[in-house]
Backbone as ProteinMPNN parsed JSONL, in Angstrom:
{"seq_chain_A": "MSPHLILRVVSKLLIPIIVVFGFYVQFHGDFGPGGGFQAGVIVAVGVILYALIFGMEEARRAVPPAAVRYLMAAGVLLFAGVGVATLLMNGAGEPVNFLDYDALHPDQSHHTGQHYGILLIELGVLFTVSSVMLAIFYAFAGRIPDLPDEDW", "coords_chain_A": {"N_chain_A": [[-5.782, -28.812, -22.39], [-4.94, -26.7, -19.73], [-3.106, -27.739, -16.772], [-3.471, -26.153, -14.528], [-5.69, -24.862, -14.514], [-7.903, -24.604, -12.746], [-6.865, -23.336, -10.581], [-5.841, -20.635, -11.949], [-8.599, -19.762, -12.491], [-9.817, -19.47, -10.142], [-8.005, -17.754, -8.755], [-8.41, -15.63, -10.299], [-10.694, -14.668, -9.625], [-10.446, -14.207, -6.789], [-8.365, -12.375, -6.596], [-9.112, -9.723, -7.055], [-10.851, -9.33, -4.998], [-9.167, -9.417, -2.685], [-7.854, -7.232, -3.085], [-9.746, -5.34, -2.901], [-10.621, -5.797, -0.199], [-8.156, -5.027, 1.25], [-8.184, -2.315, 0.455], [-10.486, -1.709, 1.886], [-9.761, -2.236, 4.613], [-7.736, -0.01, 4.624], [-9.186, 2.434, 4.455], [-11.03, 2.0, 6.556], [-9.452, 2.175, 8.673], [-9.393, 4.685, 10.166], [-11.496, 4.475, 11.899], [-11.595, 1.93, 13.231], [-9.921, -1.189, 13.967], [-7.045, -1.609, 11.831], [-5.401, -0.343, 9.005], [-2.838, 1.763, 7.296], [-0.418, -0.094, 7.247], [-1.502, -2.691, 7.495], [-3.221, -2.882, 5.349], [-1.4, -2.435, 3.163], [0.248, -4.668, 3.233], [-1.865, -6.495, 2.576], [-2.651, -5.791, 0.047], [-0.308, -6.052, -1.325], [-0.204, -8.91, -1.227], [-2.107, -9.563, -2.669], [-0.952, -9.009, -5.43], [1.251, -10.604, -5.137], [0.231, -13.093, -5.036], [-0.864, -13.193, -7.795], [1.525, -13.251, -9.031], [2.569, -15.754, -8.357], [0.617, -17.412, -9.609], [0.347, -16.686, -12.129], [3.012, -16.111, -13.188], [6.402, -14.558, -12.885], [7.239, -12.897, -14.899], [4.568, -11.909, -15.946], [3.551, -10.748, -13.691], [5.625, -8.767, -13.323], [5.03, -7.26, -15.4], [2.388, -6.345, -14.868], [2.618, -4.937, -12.502], [5.188, -2.771, -12.717], [8.779, -3.027, -11.619], [9.788, -0.246, -11.481], [7.812, 1.302, -10.874], [7.241, 0.141, -8.544], [9.262, 1.414, -7.062], [9.004, 4.014, -7.265], [6.663, 4.326, -5.967], [7.36, 3.539, -3.298], [9.151, 5.715, -2.885], [7.19, 7.849, -2.914], [5.332, 7.198, -0.817], [6.816, 7.489, 1.459], [7.584, 10.234, 1.12], [5.051, 11.356, 1.045], [4.12, 10.83, 3.915], [6.152, 12.125, 5.159], [5.626, 14.679, 4.172], [3.122, 15.587, 5.03], [3.863, 15.811, 7.62], [5.592, 17.822, 7.653], [4.013, 19.838, 6.637], [2.197, 20.255, 8.745], [3.797, 21.151, 10.601], [4.292, 23.804, 9.271], [1.942, 25.112, 9.028], [0.901, 25.658, 11.559], [-0.086, 27.99, 13.877], [1.302, 31.255, 14.57], [3.143, 31.536, 17.398], [2.022, 29.631, 18.662], [2.785, 26.268, 20.194], [5.037, 24.292, 18.237], [4.402, 21.296, 16.623], [5.466, 18.258, 15.186], [3.086, 16.598, 12.911], [0.963, 17.386, 13.992], [-2.274, 17.261, 13.446], [-4.457, 18.854, 13.777], [-3.765, 21.378, 12.75], [-4.101, 21.151, 9.913], [-6.659, 21.757, 9.256], [-8.728, 24.715, 9.238], [-10.942, 25.214, 11.02], [-10.587, 24.19, 14.205], [-12.349, 23.278, 15.941], [-13.946, 21.035, 15.45], [-12.264, 19.1, 14.804], [-11.526, 18.103, 12.097], [-9.255, 18.215, 10.932], [-7.74, 16.268, 12.011], [-8.859, 13.709, 10.716], [-8.218, 14.387, 8.057], [-5.493, 14.376, 8.244], [-4.825, 11.693, 9.332], [-5.708, 10.089, 7.286], [-4.186, 10.74, 5.174], [-1.853, 10.069, 6.017], [-1.973, 7.469, 6.691], [-2.169, 6.782, 4.067], [0.157, 7.169, 2.893], [1.749, 5.349, 4.248], [0.399, 3.001, 3.228], [1.409, 3.112, 0.812], [3.923, 2.754, 0.883], [4.404, 0.453, 2.256], [3.134, -1.6, 0.873], [4.747, -1.358, -1.417], [7.29, -1.951, -0.827], [7.152, -4.523, 0.138], [6.438, -5.72, -2.055], [8.968, -5.306, -3.512], [10.665, -6.77, -2.216], [9.784, -9.379, -2.355], [10.116, -9.409, -5.515], [12.833, -9.162, -5.54], [13.576, -11.374, -4.062], [12.316, -13.594, -5.692], [13.356, -13.247, -8.178], [15.513, -14.719, -8.092], [15.169, -17.269, -8.123], [15.049, -19.554, -10.376], [12.672, -20.136, -13.114], [10.406, -22.813, -12.884], [9.702, -25.349, -15.402], [6.254, -26.353, -16.547], [5.928, -29.155, -16.438], [7.346, -30.113, -14.096], [5.751, -29.83, -11.987]], "CA_chain_A": [[-6.209, -28.25, -21.245], [-4.04, -26.399, -18.722], [-3.307, -28.339, -15.308], [-3.634, -24.942, -13.695], [-6.925, -24.047, -14.905], [-8.609, -24.06, -11.547], [-6.001, -22.043, -10.013], [-6.144, -19.673, -12.62], [-9.82, -19.241, -12.483], [-10.161, -19.107, -8.785], [-7.037, -16.674, -8.396], [-8.866, -14.27, -11.065], [-11.707, -14.193, -8.629], [-9.924, -13.717, -5.383], [-7.314, -11.147, -6.402], [-9.792, -8.437, -6.914], [-11.757, -9.344, -3.539], [-8.192, -9.3, -1.938], [-7.537, -5.758, -3.368], [-10.755, -4.45, -2.209], [-10.494, -5.905, 1.002], [-7.11, -4.268, 1.588], [-8.659, -0.843, 0.601], [-11.376, -1.56, 3.134], [-9.03, -2.146, 5.804], [-7.106, 1.017, 4.649], [-10.224, 3.433, 4.748], [-11.574, 1.812, 7.917], [-8.496, 2.241, 9.626], [-9.754, 5.556, 10.996], [-12.649, 4.286, 12.996], [-11.392, 0.706, 14.042], [-8.578, -1.754, 13.791], [-6.652, -1.629, 10.509], [-4.931, 1.067, 8.623], [-1.85, 1.52, 6.145], [0.418, -1.212, 7.36], [-2.294, -4.0, 7.418], [-3.656, -2.531, 3.936], [-0.214, -2.433, 2.274], [0.589, -6.148, 3.17], [-2.966, -7.325, 1.91], [-2.655, -5.431, -1.417], [0.998, -6.796, -1.831], [-0.393, -10.208, -1.088], [-2.816, -9.711, -4.131], [0.054, -9.105, -6.58], [2.14, -11.88, -4.922], [-0.723, -14.403, -5.733], [-0.775, -13.24, -9.223], [2.886, -13.754, -9.619], [2.675, -17.079, -8.247], [-0.127, -18.247, -10.368], [0.658, -16.375, -13.62], [4.449, -16.222, -13.359], [6.98, -13.383, -12.4], [6.952, -11.865, -15.928], [3.115, -11.334, -15.959], [3.359, -9.676, -12.478], [6.404, -7.602, -13.588], [4.276, -6.413, -16.444], [1.177, -5.756, -14.131], [3.27, -3.847, -11.707], [6.609, -2.934, -12.994], [9.627, -2.644, -10.54], [10.11, 0.881, -11.278], [6.545, 1.814, -10.456], [7.327, -0.234, -6.956], [10.303, 2.079, -6.428], [8.25, 5.316, -7.223], [5.711, 4.356, -4.875], [8.168, 3.686, -1.94], [9.64, 7.148, -2.443], [5.872, 8.412, -2.81], [4.929, 6.853, 0.462], [7.712, 8.185, 2.262], [7.378, 11.857, 0.833], [3.692, 11.697, 1.524], [4.152, 10.816, 5.098], [6.915, 13.48, 5.803], [5.141, 16.028, 3.653], [2.162, 15.864, 6.019], [4.406, 16.255, 8.901], [6.091, 19.379, 7.442], [2.884, 20.662, 6.225], [1.595, 20.577, 9.916], [4.816, 22.253, 11.197], [4.342, 25.155, 8.809], [0.67, 25.628, 9.113], [0.554, 25.967, 12.938], [-0.219, 29.478, 13.993], [2.406, 31.963, 15.252], [3.206, 31.827, 19.029], [1.738, 28.296, 19.419], [3.894, 25.135, 19.904], [5.044, 23.832, 16.941], [4.418, 19.944, 16.76], [5.327, 17.367, 13.95], [2.023, 15.626, 12.807], [-0.249, 17.862, 14.662], [-3.178, 17.171, 12.477], [-5.523, 20.01, 13.879], [-3.363, 22.677, 11.838], [-4.561, 20.95, 8.461], [-8.058, 22.411, 8.994], [-8.697, 25.828, 10.102], [-11.81, 25.127, 12.25], [-9.992, 23.205, 14.928], [-13.287, 22.754, 17.124], [-14.34, 19.834, 14.941], [-11.252, 18.02, 14.571], [-11.795, 17.623, 10.825], [-7.942, 17.96, 10.441], [-7.437, 14.854, 12.452], [-9.342, 12.908, 9.803], [-7.554, 14.674, 6.964], [-4.145, 13.847, 8.434], [-4.792, 10.408, 9.484], [-6.018, 9.642, 6.082], [-2.963, 11.057, 4.266], [-0.595, 9.413, 6.611], [-2.252, 6.052, 6.222], [-2.108, 6.34, 2.647], [1.712, 6.98, 2.575], [1.981, 3.937, 4.731], [0.069, 1.769, 2.389], [2.085, 3.038, -0.535], [5.579, 2.175, 1.406], [4.667, -0.893, 2.663], [2.905, -2.498, -0.165], [5.886, -1.228, -2.43], [8.381, -2.624, -0.031], [6.761, -5.869, 0.138], [6.676, -6.247, -3.617], [10.358, -5.188, -3.937], [11.492, -7.885, -1.55], [9.127, -10.598, -3.139], [10.5, -9.464, -6.59], [14.206, -9.499, -5.393], [13.925, -13.045, -3.942], [11.648, -14.395, -6.857], [13.932, -13.06, -9.254], [16.955, -15.466, -7.912], [14.859, -18.659, -8.338], [14.758, -19.907, -12.088], [11.198, -20.548, -13.333], [10.168, -24.408, -13.274], [8.557, -25.549, -16.327], [5.207, -26.954, -16.062], [5.859, -30.456, -16.211], [7.723, -30.404, -12.857], [4.472, -29.857, -11.128]], "C_chain_A": [[-5.13, -27.879, -20.187], [-4.152, -27.241, -17.313], [-3.716, -27.293, -14.409], [-4.908, -24.318, -14.025], [-7.717, -23.687, -13.65], [-7.929, -23.114, -10.701], [-5.873, -20.854, -10.383], [-7.575, -18.867, -12.525], [-10.106, -18.695, -11.02], [-9.277, -17.884, -8.36], [-7.774, -15.291, -9.038], [-10.036, -13.663, -10.453], [-11.349, -13.808, -7.447], [-8.998, -12.465, -5.384], [-8.148, -9.736, -6.265], [-10.593, -8.322, -5.489], [-10.55, -9.001, -2.381], [-7.883, -7.87, -1.849], [-8.637, -5.041, -2.542], [-10.899, -4.491, -0.812], [-9.378, -4.908, 1.756], [-7.485, -2.844, 1.505], [-9.691, -0.479, 1.577], [-10.763, -1.475, 4.288], [-8.281, -0.726, 5.785], [-8.055, 2.319, 5.02], [-11.041, 3.145, 6.075], [-10.936, 1.926, 8.89], [-8.835, 3.68, 10.614], [-10.63, 5.583, 12.265], [-12.466, 3.06, 13.669], [-10.13, 0.067, 13.703], [-8.225, -1.768, 12.407], [-5.982, -0.197, 10.243], [-3.921, 0.683, 7.476], [-1.157, 0.22, 6.189], [-0.229, -2.469, 6.859], [-2.655, -4.15, 5.726], [-2.548, -2.769, 2.826], [0.133, -3.841, 2.289], [-0.801, -6.88, 2.342], [-3.028, -7.083, 0.586], [-1.39, -6.015, -1.978], [0.634, -8.331, -2.095], [-1.23, -10.604, -2.45], [-1.936, -10.008, -5.371], [0.983, -10.22, -6.379], [1.387, -13.27, -5.433], [-0.812, -14.399, -7.059], [0.45, -13.476, -9.732], [3.075, -15.062, -9.292], [1.849, -18.089, -9.064], [0.302, -17.915, -11.966], [2.095, -16.343, -13.968], [4.838, -14.645, -13.013], [6.879, -12.414, -13.583], [5.849, -11.19, -16.054], [3.047, -10.338, -14.709], [4.406, -8.521, -12.757], [5.712, -6.634, -14.704], [2.909, -5.63, -15.855], [1.611, -4.754, -13.328], [4.74, -3.984, -11.887], [7.475, -2.542, -11.923], [9.747, -1.203, -10.465], [9.01, 1.597, -10.779], [6.692, 1.349, -8.816], [8.352, 0.874, -6.476], [9.642, 3.515, -6.243], [7.364, 5.281, -6.029], [6.415, 4.157, -3.543], [8.491, 5.009, -1.64], [8.309, 8.085, -2.093], [5.252, 8.406, -1.526], [5.452, 7.874, 1.602], [7.524, 9.695, 2.3], [6.024, 12.336, 1.478], [3.609, 11.887, 3.236], [4.907, 11.94, 5.689], [6.487, 14.621, 5.269], [3.788, 16.418, 4.511], [2.739, 16.322, 7.276], [4.957, 17.8, 8.781], [5.103, 20.265, 7.222], [2.268, 21.269, 7.677], [2.472, 21.48, 10.669], [4.736, 23.711, 10.494], [3.047, 25.794, 8.655], [0.096, 25.883, 10.578], [0.629, 27.443, 13.104], [0.955, 30.111, 14.817], [2.143, 32.018, 16.941], [2.583, 30.329, 19.458], [2.9, 27.221, 19.395], [3.842, 24.655, 18.78], [5.396, 22.117, 17.052], [4.473, 19.189, 15.441], [4.058, 16.571, 14.062], [0.856, 16.294, 13.475], [-1.411, 18.266, 13.651], [-4.232, 18.446, 12.521], [-5.059, 21.131, 13.023], [-3.776, 22.23, 10.49], [-5.957, 21.364, 8.128], [-8.296, 23.734, 9.878], [-9.783, 25.875, 11.372], [-11.414, 23.918, 13.113], [-11.177, 22.715, 16.002], [-13.826, 21.389, 16.698], [-13.51, 18.694, 14.582], [-11.298, 17.389, 13.18], [-10.295, 17.591, 10.312], [-7.272, 16.838, 10.928], [-7.643, 13.9, 11.264], [-8.541, 13.082, 8.448], [-6.058, 14.165, 7.027], [-3.816, 12.502, 8.54], [-4.915, 9.648, 7.961], [-4.765, 9.539, 5.057], [-1.83, 10.184, 4.783], [-0.608, 7.994, 6.297], [-2.128, 5.698, 4.789], [-0.598, 6.361, 2.32], [2.174, 5.818, 3.278], [1.636, 2.982, 4.018], [0.971, 1.677, 1.095], [3.505, 2.436, -0.146], [5.345, 0.885, 1.617], [4.257, -1.827, 1.786], [4.069, -2.469, -1.309], [7.027, -2.093, -1.868], [8.267, -4.211, -0.05], [7.018, -6.344, -1.285], [8.27, -6.176, -3.911], [11.172, -6.213, -3.284], [10.906, -9.154, -2.221], [9.924, -10.49, -4.669], [12.103, -9.715, -6.602], [14.455, -10.926, -5.27], [13.359, -13.802, -5.105], [12.665, -14.42, -7.827], [15.403, -14.127, -9.15], [16.599, -16.871, -8.098], [14.33, -18.857, -9.872], [13.144, -20.438, -11.954], [11.225, -22.105, -13.693], [9.38, -24.46, -14.342], [7.519, -26.296, -15.853], [5.183, -28.381, -15.816], [6.625, -31.038, -14.861], [6.723, -30.323, -11.871], [3.931, -31.028, -10.981]], "O_chain_A": [[-4.424, -28.801, -19.778], [-5.261, -27.378, -16.796], [-4.38, -27.654, -13.437], [-5.065, -23.135, -13.724], [-8.16, -22.546, -13.519], [-8.507, -22.161, -10.179], [-5.78, -19.937, -9.567], [-7.678, -17.641, -12.491], [-10.58, -17.576, -10.824], [-9.793, -17.029, -7.64], [-7.759, -14.183, -8.502], [-10.392, -12.496, -10.621], [-12.049, -12.916, -6.967], [-8.871, -11.693, -4.433], [-7.845, -8.835, -5.483], [-10.884, -7.229, -5.001], [-10.85, -8.426, -1.335], [-7.672, -7.311, -0.773], [-8.379, -4.258, -1.628], [-11.235, -3.495, -0.173], [-9.682, -4.153, 2.68], [-7.14, -2.118, 2.437], [-9.856, 0.647, 2.045], [-11.174, -0.629, 5.082], [-8.163, -0.194, 6.889], [-7.649, 3.15, 5.833], [-11.672, 4.062, 6.603], [-11.454, 1.845, 10.004], [-8.488, 3.647, 11.794], [-10.591, 6.315, 13.254], [-13.098, 2.936, 14.718], [-9.263, 0.749, 13.157], [-9.183, -1.959, 11.658], [-5.997, 0.785, 10.986], [-4.009, -0.356, 6.82], [-1.277, -0.552, 5.237], [0.283, -3.202, 6.013], [-2.46, -5.14, 5.02], [-2.828, -3.249, 1.727], [0.35, -4.284, 1.161], [-0.606, -7.786, 1.532], [-3.412, -7.987, -0.155], [-1.434, -6.468, -3.121], [1.115, -8.93, -3.058], [-1.085, -11.627, -3.119], [-2.091, -10.952, -6.146], [1.491, -10.77, -7.356], [1.876, -14.218, -6.047], [-0.848, -15.486, -7.637], [0.528, -13.91, -10.881], [3.866, -15.641, -10.036], [2.167, -19.266, -9.233], [0.529, -18.774, -12.818], [2.367, -16.57, -15.147], [4.029, -13.726, -12.884], [6.498, -11.259, -13.393], [5.899, -9.977, -16.258], [2.512, -9.234, -14.804], [4.087, -7.373, -12.446], [5.901, -5.42, -14.776], [2.48, -4.561, -16.288], [1.038, -3.667, -13.392], [5.438, -4.898, -11.449], [7.009, -1.673, -11.186], [9.824, -0.781, -9.311], [9.298, 2.634, -10.182], [6.303, 2.107, -7.928], [8.17, 1.226, -5.31], [9.743, 4.109, -5.17], [7.376, 6.18, -5.189], [5.882, 4.75, -2.606], [8.28, 5.531, -0.546], [8.327, 8.913, -1.183], [4.688, 9.409, -1.09], [4.865, 8.683, 2.322], [7.336, 10.315, 3.347], [5.854, 13.326, 2.189], [3.13, 12.89, 3.764], [4.431, 12.638, 6.585], [6.885, 15.665, 5.787], [3.484, 17.608, 4.599], [2.154, 17.162, 7.959], [4.792, 18.711, 9.592], [5.244, 21.438, 7.57], [1.922, 22.443, 7.805], [2.031, 22.441, 11.299], [5.096, 24.703, 11.127], [2.984, 26.933, 8.192], [-1.06, 26.275, 10.738], [1.441, 28.074, 12.427], [1.502, 29.443, 15.694], [1.153, 32.454, 17.528], [2.719, 29.961, 20.625], [3.852, 27.34, 18.623], [2.766, 24.519, 18.198], [6.473, 21.713, 17.491], [3.607, 19.429, 14.6], [3.84, 15.918, 15.083], [-0.222, 15.699, 13.485], [-1.486, 19.38, 13.131], [-4.733, 18.94, 11.511], [-5.929, 21.862, 12.549], [-3.803, 23.202, 9.735], [-6.406, 21.35, 6.982], [-8.064, 23.753, 11.087], [-9.559, 26.424, 12.451], [-11.815, 22.787, 12.837], [-10.92, 21.837, 16.825], [-14.154, 20.609, 17.592], [-13.9, 17.603, 14.165], [-11.113, 16.175, 13.096], [-10.083, 16.953, 9.281], [-6.276, 16.416, 10.34], [-6.657, 13.309, 10.821], [-8.228, 12.095, 7.783], [-5.492, 13.64, 6.068], [-2.797, 12.035, 8.031], [-4.192, 8.703, 7.648], [-4.444, 8.58, 4.354], [-0.999, 9.662, 4.041], [0.326, 7.36, 5.805], [-2.007, 4.547, 4.369], [-0.164, 5.567, 1.486], [3.146, 5.267, 2.762], [2.374, 1.997, 3.989], [1.248, 0.655, 0.467], [4.102, 1.68, -0.912], [6.148, 0.094, 1.122], [4.862, -2.9, 1.771], [4.277, -3.453, -2.019], [7.602, -2.906, -2.592], [9.217, -4.973, -0.235], [7.763, -7.287, -1.553], [8.754, -7.084, -4.586], [12.275, -6.517, -3.737], [11.727, -9.973, -2.635], [10.389, -11.565, -5.046], [12.628, -10.363, -7.507], [15.2, -11.608, -5.974], [14.053, -14.743, -5.492], [12.934, -15.496, -8.362], [16.202, -14.225, -10.081], [17.498, -17.701, -8.232], [13.33, -18.33, -10.358], [12.594, -20.97, -10.989], [11.914, -22.576, -14.597], [8.386, -23.735, -14.389], [7.689, -26.927, -14.81], [4.4, -28.81, -14.968], [6.549, -32.231, -14.566], [6.986, -30.86, -10.796], [2.905, -31.155, -10.312]]}, "name": "protein", "num_of_chains": 1, "seq": "MSPHLILRVVSKLLIPIIVVFGFYVQFHGDFGPGGGFQAGVIVAVGVILYALIFGMEEARRAVPPAAVRYLMAAGVLLFAGVGVATLLMNGAGEPVNFLDYDALHPDQSHHTGQHYGILLIELGVLFTVSSVMLAIFYAFAGRIPDLPDEDW"}
C-alpha cells in the first residue's frame, strides 16, 4: 500500500472542484468580485497541486510546457485583439478608444458589447495568468531533484 494513498485520493477529489471554482470566479467576474487574474491563479493551483502529489513528470504530461507557452501567447493576443477590434469597429467621426466595448455590438443602447468585451478580456487574462504561473512553477520545480519516497 502506498504511503500517499490518502493524499492521492483526496487530491483527485479536490482538483476538479478547484478548477470548477476557478471557472466560477472567471465567469462570475462580470457581476461581482473576481475575474481573470484570480481565476488564473486558482486554475494554476489545481495543476500545481497535481504536480505536488503525482510528480512533475505526470504534471508535464497532463499540461505540457509547450501548451503553457502557447496559452501565454494566446492570452496576450486575445487581450490585444479585443482592443484592436474595438479600435477598428468604432464608427467614422467618433472618437477612437482602445477597449471601448460598446463598439463590439451594434445595438449600443443595451451595452451588450460591454459584456462581450469584458468576457473576452477576462478570458485572455485567465489564459495568461494561469500559464505564467505554471511556467514559473515548472521552471523552479525543474531545478529541484525528485526525492525518493522513502525520504518522506
